[in-house]
C-alpha angles and dihedrals in degrees: 000000000000118000116217122218123210118233129185103227104175147310119314092229090063089077113063122200111282095018140093134216132198120238139161119239113191091330094314117117109230136177116217119200130189100212122217091263089057096252122129128238126185120196138161109294096227128066108242091220108049105000094252119168101258093195088065090057130097130260138188132183093310113356135080117202128201110241091223095053104035106197096354097080113040133155135190092177089305128038114284090190134030088293121133115255116279117210113247122204131200110256133180142168113244123179091334095313133104115240119194124186118215 
């Protein structure tokens, strides 16, 4: 069983609603999105297909989309298309900071 470690990666106000930002959590590149419903999602920062910067992608209420593939590579925690799996990490806001577990 893998034990996750919590890492403060930045300020919560760095990630506006509907956008993503790239961070590093314990040496792991992650993309943190504030989805349209205000919730947070942290995923691997690099597209498993073409290496695209996931944080530059789009999001809606539930889905994160690779900026290089538009609607072809989408994830809502698991692929919603034929995309390869994208690691998802626990993320939370704590006292104004973003905490990601990897």
